[in-house]
DOTI-179703 format. One line per 3 residues: number of its first residue (from 1); for each residue z, y, x of N, C-alpha, C, CB. Coordinates in steps of 0.1 Angstrom, whole numbers, always signed. Each point is the difference from the previous one (the first is absolute). Glycine has a CB too. Example, Ala and Ser with C-alpha at 12.3 -4.5 7.8 and 13.67 -1.06 7.14 Angstrom:
2
1	+78 -57 +132 +0 +12 -9 +0 +12 +9 +12 -12 -19; -19 +23 +15 +0 +11 +9 +8 +11 -8 -22 -6 +12
//
This chain:
185
1	-137 -51 -101 +6 +0 +13 +7 -14 +2 +4 +25 -1; -6 -31 +13 +6 -13 +2 +15 +1 +2 -21 -7 +11; +28 -4 -15 +14 -1 +2 +3 -2 +15 +3 -9 -24
4	+7 +16 +29 +4 -2 +14 +11 -11 +1 -6 +24 +5; +5 -32 +5 +10 -10 +3 +5 +3 +14 -11 -17 -15; +25 +17 +17 +6 +3 +12 +6 -13 +6 +5 +24 -8
7	-7 -26 +21 +6 -12 +6 +3 +3 +15 -12 -15 -16; +20 +7 +22 +3 +1 +14 -11 -6 +8 +25 -2 -5; -29 +9 +16 -11 -4 +9 +5 -12 +8 -10 +23 +0
10	+1 -32 +4 +3 -10 +9 -10 +0 +12 +10 -14 -19; -7 +6 +29 -9 +0 +12 -15 -4 -4 +20 -6 +14; -21 -1 -25 -14 -4 -4 -8 +12 -5 +9 -23 -7
13	-2 +34 +3 -7 +12 -5 -5 +9 +11 +15 -2 -20; -11 -1 +33 -3 +10 +10 -14 +3 +2 +19 -9 +12; -29 +0 -12 -14 +4 +1 -4 +10 -11 -5 -22 +10
16	+9 +20 -23 -4 +9 -11 +7 +13 +2 -3 -20 -15; +16 +20 +20 +7 +13 +2 -7 +8 +10 +21 -11 -7; -25 +5 +18 -6 +7 +11 -13 +7 -5 +10 -16 +17
19	-18 +8 -25 -12 +6 -5 +3 +11 -10 -11 -22 +2; +21 +21 -10 +3 +11 -9 +5 +13 +8 +7 -17 -18; +1 +15 +28 +5 +11 +8 -12 +7 +6 +21 -12 +5
22	-31 +5 +0 -12 +6 +7 -8 +8 -11 -1 -19 +17; +0 +13 -29 -8 +8 -10 +8 +12 -4 -10 -21 -8; +23 +20 +7 +8 +12 -4 -1 +11 +11 +15 -15 -13
25	-14 +11 +25 -1 +10 +11 -14 +6 +0 +17 -12 +14; -27 +4 -15 -14 +5 +1 -4 +8 -13 -5 -20 +14; +11 +17 -25 -4 +6 -13 +9 +12 -3 -8 -21 -8
28	+19 +19 +0 +8 +11 -5 +6 +9 +11 +5 -14 -20; +1 +7 +30 +6 +8 +11 -10 +9 +8 +18 -18 +1; -30 +13 +0 -10 +7 +7 -3 +14 -6 -10 -22 +7
31	+13 +24 -20 -2 +12 -6 +9 +11 +6 -7 -12 -21; +18 +9 +28 +9 +9 +5 -1 +2 +15 +15 -6 -19; -23 -2 +26 +0 -1 +14 -14 +2 +6 +20 -15 -1
34	-20 +19 +14 -13 +0 +7 -4 -14 +4 +5 +23 +8; -17 -26 -4 -4 -14 +4 +9 -4 +12 -24 +4 -8; +28 +5 +17 +8 -3 +12 +14 -4 -5 -13 +16 +14
37	+18 -9 -24 +13 -3 -5 +0 -14 -8 +5 +25 -2; -16 -28 -5 -1 -13 -6 +1 -11 +10 -14 +10 -18; +6 -8 +29 +0 -10 +11 +14 -2 +6 -23 +6 +5
40	+31 +6 -3 +13 -1 +5 +9 -7 -10 -4 +21 +13; +2 -18 -26 +8 -6 -11 -1 -15 +0 -3 +20 -14; -9 -26 +17 -1 -14 +1 +9 -6 +11 -24 +2 -8
43	+26 +5 +19 +8 -4 +10 +15 +1 -3 -18 +6 +16; +22 +4 -24 +14 +3 -3 +5 -8 -12 -4 +23 +9; -5 -25 -19 +4 -6 -12 -4 -15 -1 -2 +22 -11
46	+6 -29 +1 -5 -13 -2 +11 -10 -3 -18 +5 +15; +15 -17 -14 +9 -11 -4 +12 -2 +9 -20 -11 -10; +32 +11 +4 +12 -3 +7 +5 -14 -5 +6 +25 +3
49	-9 -35 +5 +3 -14 -4 +15 -2 -2 -20 -8 +12; +29 +16 -6 +14 -1 -1 +5 +2 -15 +3 +8 +24; -9 +2 -31 +4 +2 -14 -5 -10 -9 +1 +24 +5
52	-12 -31 -1 -5 -11 -8 +10 -12 +2 -24 +7 +2; +28 -9 +11 +9 -11 +3 +14 +2 -7 -12 -3 +22; +16 +16 -23 +12 +4 -6 +0 -1 -15 +4 +15 +19
55	-16 -17 -25 -2 -1 -14 +3 +13 -7 +5 -25 +1; -8 +36 +5 +2 +13 -6 -13 +7 -2 +23 +1 +11; -34 -8 -11 -13 +6 -2 -7 -5 -13 -3 +2 +25
58	-2 +7 -33 -5 -3 -13 -15 +1 +0 +21 +8 -10; -27 -16 +1 -14 +1 -4 -1 +3 -15 -6 -16 +19; -3 +24 -22 -4 +2 -14 -14 -5 -2 +15 +21 -2
61	-16 -29 -8 -14 -6 -4 -3 +5 -14 +3 -20 +15; -16 +22 -17 -5 +3 -14 -10 -11 -3 +4 +25 +3; +0 -34 -12 -9 -11 -4 -5 -8 +12 -7 +13 -20
64	+17 -15 +29 -3 -8 +12 -6 +7 +12 -3 -18 -16; +0 +31 +14 -6 +8 +11 +11 +8 +6 -22 +2 -12; +22 -1 +26 +10 +7 +7 -2 +15 -2 +1 -18 +17
67	+9 +25 -24 -1 +14 -3 +8 +9 +10 -3 -7 -24; +13 +1 +30 +8 +8 +9 +11 -8 +6 -5 +20 -13; +12 -14 +23 +11 -7 +7 +9 +11 +6 -14 -20 +5
70	+26 +16 -3 +10 +9 +6 +13 -7 +0 -12 +20 -7; +22 -15 +15 +13 -6 +1 +10 +9 +4 -11 -21 +4; +22 +15 -1 +12 +7 +6 +5 -8 +11 +6 +11 -22
73	+3 -5 +30 +5 -7 +12 +15 +3 +2 -23 +0 +10; +30 -10 -5 +13 +2 +5 +1 +0 +15 +8 -12 -21; -19 +17 +27 -1 +1 +14 -4 +14 +4 -7 -24 +2
76	+10 +28 +11 -1 +13 +5 -14 +6 +0 +20 -5 +14; -30 -4 -11 -14 +5 +0 -4 +8 -12 -6 -20 +14; +1 +32 -12 -3 +9 -12 -14 -2 -5 +15 +16 +10
79	-25 -19 -2 -13 -2 -4 -9 -7 +10 +2 +21 -14; -13 -26 +10 -9 -6 +10 -1 -15 -2 +5 +18 +16; -15 -24 -9 -2 -14 -1 +5 -7 +12 -19 +4 -14
82	+16 -17 +15 +4 -8 +11 -4 +5 +14 -1 -20 -15; -11 +27 +15 -6 +5 +12 +4 +14 +3 -19 -14 -5; +27 +21 -3 +4 +14 +2 +10 +1 +11 -5 +5 -24
85	+3 +4 +33 +10 +2 +11 +14 +5 -6 -19 +5 +16; +30 -8 -9 +13 +6 -4 +7 -7 -11 -9 +21 +8; +6 -33 -11 +7 -7 -11 +14 -4 +4 -22 -9 -8
88	+31 +9 -2 +14 -3 +2 +5 -9 -12 +4 +22 +13; -4 -35 -11 +4 -9 -11 +15 -2 -2 -21 -11 +5; +29 +18 +2 +15 -1 -2 +3 +3 -15 +5 +6 +24
91	+5 -12 -29 +4 +2 -14 +7 +13 -3 +2 -24 -2; -4 +29 -10 +7 +12 -5 +13 -5 -7 -23 +13 -3; +31 -3 +0 +13 -3 -7 +0 +6 -14 +12 -1 +23
94	-11 -7 -33 +0 +6 -14 +12 +9 -1 -11 -21 -9; +10 +32 +2 +10 +10 -2 +2 +9 +11 +11 -17 -13; -17 +14 +25 +0 +9 +11 -14 +6 +3 +20 -13 +10
97	-30 +3 -9 -13 +4 +3 -9 +0 -13 +2 -10 +23; -13 +17 -22 -9 +0 -12 -10 -12 +2 +2 +25 -2; -4 -32 -9 -10 -11 -1 -14 +7 +3 +13 -14 -17
100	-22 +7 +22 -13 +5 +4 -10 -5 -11 +5 +1 +25; -13 +9 -31 -11 -4 -8 -12 -1 +10 +9 +12 -22; -16 -23 +21 -10 -2 +10 -14 -5 -5 +19 -6 +15
103	-29 +10 -8 -14 -6 -1 -5 -1 -14 +5 -13 +20; -5 +25 -27 -6 +1 -13 -15 +2 +0 +23 +9 -8; -30 -18 +2 -15 +1 +0 -5 -3 -14 -2 -6 +24
106	-8 +13 -29 -6 -2 -13 -15 -2 +2 +18 +13 -12; -23 -23 +6 -15 -2 +0 -7 +12 -6 +3 -25 -1; -14 +29 +7 -6 +13 -5 -3 +0 -15 -10 +2 +23
109	+6 -14 -28 -3 +0 -14 +12 +0 -10 -20 -13 +7; +32 +12 -1 +12 +1 -8 +9 +12 +3 -1 -25 +0; -4 +35 +7 +7 +12 +3 +3 +7 -13 -11 +2 +23
112	+23 +4 -24 +5 +8 -12 +0 -8 -13 -9 +20 +12; +12 -33 -11 +1 -8 -12 +14 -7 -1 -24 -4 +1; +34 +9 +7 +14 -5 -1 +4 -11 +10 -2 +6 -24
115	-7 -10 +33 +3 -10 +10 +11 +5 +9 -23 -9 -1; +22 +20 +7 +10 +6 +9 +13 +1 -7 -18 +12 +13; +18 -7 -25 +12 +2 -8 +8 -13 -2 -11 +20 -11
118	+3 -30 +8 +6 -13 -3 +6 -6 +13 -17 -4 -18; +10 +5 +29 +6 -5 +13 +12 +8 +4 -23 -8 +7; +22 +21 -8 +11 +9 +5 +13 -3 -8 -17 +17 +6
121	+15 -19 -19 +12 -3 -9 +6 -14 +4 -10 +13 -18; +1 -23 +21 +5 -13 +4 +8 +1 +13 -19 -11 -12; +13 +19 +22 +7 +2 +13 +13 +6 -2 -22 +2 +11
124	+23 +9 -18 +12 +7 -2 +11 -9 -7 -13 +22 -2; +9 -29 -8 +9 -9 -7 +5 -11 +9 -12 +4 -21; +4 -10 +30 +4 -10 +9 +9 +5 +11 -21 -12 -4
127	+18 +24 +9 +9 +6 +10 +13 +4 -6 -20 +9 +12; +20 -4 -24 +13 +4 -7 +8 -13 -2 -11 +20 -11; +5 -31 +7 +7 -12 -2 +7 -6 +12 -16 -5 -18
130	+10 +9 +30 +6 -4 +13 +10 +10 +5 -21 -13 +5; +24 +23 -12 +11 +9 +4 -5 +13 +6 +14 -20 +3; -27 +22 -2 -5 +13 +6 +1 +11 -11 -15 -13 +16
133	+20 +25 -11 +2 +11 -10 -10 +11 +2 +24 -5 +0; -33 +3 +10 -11 +9 +2 -12 -7 +7 +16 +19 +1; -28 -13 -3 -12 -5 +6 -7 +11 +8 -2 -18 -18
136	-5 +14 +28 -8 +9 +8 -14 -7 +2 +20 +11 +11; -30 -2 -9 -13 -5 +3 -7 +10 +8 -1 -13 -21; -10 +9 +27 -9 +9 +7 -14 -1 -8 +12 -3 +23
139	-15 +14 -29 -12 +1 -9 -12 +5 +7 +15 +3 -19; -26 -8 +16 -13 +6 +3 -2 +12 -9 -10 -22 +9; +0 +31 -6 -2 +11 -9 -6 -5 -14 -5 +15 +20
142	-1 -27 -20 -5 -6 -12 +11 -5 -9 -21 -5 +12; +32 +0 -6 +11 -6 -7 +11 +10 -4 -5 -20 +12; +5 +32 -6 +10 +10 -2 +2 +4 -15 -4 +8 +23
145	-7 -6 -31 +1 +4 -14 +8 -11 -8 -21 +13 +2; +18 -26 +1 +7 -11 -8 +15 +1 +3 -20 -14 +2; +24 +16 +10 +14 +0 +4 +7 +12 -6 -5 -13 +21
148	-2 +25 -20 +6 +12 -6 +3 -2 -15 -12 +14 +17; +2 -20 -24 +1 -2 -14 +11 -10 -4 -24 +4 -2; +29 -12 +12 +11 -10 -3 +13 +4 +7 -18 -17 -2
151	+20 +30 +5 +13 +5 +4 +2 +0 +15 +8 -8 -21; -18 +5 +29 +2 +1 +14 -2 +14 +5 -8 -23 +3; +15 +27 +7 -1 +14 +5 -3 +0 +15 +16 +8 -18
154	-23 +2 +22 -4 +1 +14 +12 +1 +9 -21 +11 -7; +22 -18 +18 +10 +1 +10 -7 +8 +12 +12 -22 -7; -23 +17 +11 -8 +7 +11 -14 -4 +0 +21 +1 +13
157	-30 +8 -8 -14 -3 +2 -2 -1 +15 -7 +13 -21; -1 -23 +25 -3 -2 +14 -14 -6 +1 +25 -2 +6; -30 +3 +6 -13 -7 +4 +4 -12 +9 -14 +22 -3
160	+8 -33 +1 +1 -11 +9 -13 -1 +8 +16 -13 -16; -15 +15 +28 -12 +1 +9 +0 -12 +10 -1 +25 -3; +9 -35 +1 +1 -11 +9 -13 -8 +1 +24 -1 -5
163	-33 +2 -4 -12 -8 -1 -13 +8 +0 +13 -18 -12; -12 +29 +19 -12 +9 +0 +2 +13 -7 -14 -21 +1; +6 +23 -11 +1 +13 -8 +13 +0 -8 -25 +0 -3
166	+31 +12 +2 +12 +2 -7 -1 -3 -15 +7 +17 +18; +1 -26 -23 +0 -4 -14 +11 +7 -7 -11 -22 +5; +9 +31 -15 +11 +7 -7 +7 -9 -9 -13 +21 +1
169	+27 -21 +0 +9 -8 -8 +11 +8 -5 -6 -20 +14; +13 +15 -24 +11 +7 -6 +12 -10 -2 -16 +16 -12; +27 -14 +19 +12 -8 -2 +6 +5 -13 +4 -5 +25
172	+0 -4 -34 +5 +4 -13 +12 -9 -3 -23 +8 -8; +32 -3 -1 +12 -8 -4 +3 +2 -14 +8 +1 +23; +1 -10 -28 +4 +0 -14 +13 -7 -1 -24 +1 -9
175	+33 +4 +0 +12 -8 -3 -3 -11 -10 +14 +21 +3; -8 -32 -1 -2 -12 -9 +12 -2 -9 -15 -11 +17; +24 +20 -16 +12 -2 -8 -3 +1 -15 +14 +10 +18
178	-10 -19 -26 -3 +0 -14 -15 -3 -2 +19 +16 -5; -25 -10 -5 -14 +0 -2 -5 +14 -1 +1 -23 -12; +2 +31 +23 -3 +14 +0 -14 +4 -2 +19 +1 +15
181	-21 +12 -13 -14 +6 -3 -11 -8 +7 +11 +22 -2; -21 -25 -6 -11 -7 +6 +1 -15 -1 -3 +19 +15; +14 -25 -18 +2 -14 -1 -7 -5 -12 +21 +1 +13
184	-25 -14 -12 -6 -7 -12 +10 -1 -11 -16 -13 +15; +11 +14 -27 +9 -2 -12 +5 -15 +0 -12 +19 -13
//
């Protein structure tokens, strides 16, 4: 098994990230959705250049190959890319608002090999270091098992139908106080 290396994404990584996101939506996520929902997901999800500019977006590489990406945000926007309707880039307040876990994608050939766990732990650690005591995210049905396994709990289920077919999503949350249930050792 290759060793994973974690680093902060930069603007130079954007083309590779967009390609990875497309492969992730077309591959693993498509197992949970209809073709119409996959098409709608492409319009709802994707690259958020603000979290790259904020330096809160991580890349995992395995022997130089992009294995996954994901990040966290100190901004109100819960999910979606630059092109997603309804974005809100205003800042959150640590200790009052929950940090947002955002845009988690794994290359199909690296699914279930620890990539998501590595990114999630790095996001939680970084948010905790900036004073956030909880995190929230909006999970796809494909991502929900990962988050449940790491201590996130369902807040609500909803469908986002802004881009055509309704895409099922799950808002989830977790306390970041200490290194509670599900946190990395």
